[in-house]
C-alpha positions in Angstrom: -11.0 -1.9 -19.9 -13.8 -0.3 -18.5 -14.7 -2.2 -15.8 -12.0 -4.4 -13.4 -13.4 -6.3 -10.7 -12.6 -5.7 -7.3 -9.9 -7.6 -6.7 -7.9 -5.9 -8.9 -8.5 -2.7 -7.6 -7.7 -3.9 -4.0 -4.5 -5.2 -5.5 -3.8 -2.2 -7.0 -3.9 -0.5 -3.8 -1.6 -3.1 -1.7 1.0 -2.8 -4.8 1.4 1.3 -4.2 1.6 1.1 -0.5 3.9 -1.5 -0.7 5.9 0.8 -3.3 6.0 3.8 -1.2 6.7 1.5 2.1 10.0 0.2 -0.1 10.7 3.8 -1.0 11.0 5.1 3.0 12.0 1.3 4.2 15.1 -0.4 2.5 13.6 -4.1 2.7 14.5 -6.1 0.2 11.1 -8.6 0.7 8.9 -5.4 0.4 10.7 -4.7 -2.7 10.4 -8.7 -3.8 6.2 -8.7 -2.7 6.0 -5.1 -5.0 7.4 -6.8 -7.7 5.2 -10.0 -7.2 2.4 -7.9 -6.9 3.1 -5.8 -10.0 3.2 -8.9 -12.0 -0.1 -10.1 -10.8 -1.1 -6.9 -12.0 0.0 -7.2 -15.5 -0.7 -10.1 -16.1 -4.3 -9.7 -15.3 -4.8 -6.4 -17.1 -3.0 -8.6 -20.0 -5.7 -10.9 -19.6 -8.1 -8.7 -19.0 -7.2 -6.6 -22.6 -7.2 -9.8 -24.7 -10.5 -9.4 -26.4 -10.6 -6.4 -26.7 -7.1 -5.2 -27.3 -4.6 -7.2 -28.7 -1.6 -4.6 -28.5 -2.5 -3.4 -25.0 -2.5 -6.8 -24.0 0.6 -8.2 -25.5 2.3 -5.2 -24.0 0.5 -5.9 -20.3 2.0 -9.4 -20.9 5.3 -7.9 -22.5 6.0 -6.0 -19.2 4.9 -8.8 -16.5 7.3 -11.0 -18.6 10.2 -8.1 -18.1 9.3 -8.2 -14.3 9.6 -11.6 -13.6 13.1 -11.2 -14.9 13.3 -8.9 -12.5 11.6 -10.5 -10.0 14.6 -13.4 -10.4 17.0 -11.3 -10.2 16.2 -9.9 -6.4 15.5 -13.2 -5.5 19.2 -14.6 -6.6 20.7 -11.5 -5.2 19.5 -11.5 -1.7 
């Protein structure tokens, strides 16, 4: 995955900032947004890696499926 679109890089930076902020401030909404951003990033990285490396793509998509379960747990335990 040599060249990624700009929106992937911007989303990654936003997710990192939200992760640091949610560590400093205990707000459940930021944790949910952070997990949702991670799901979007993992699915997009899996889609971009699909043609080049299937094992890496399956890994990204598997992590995104796990994060969907974590996101559902976070929403239902609010």
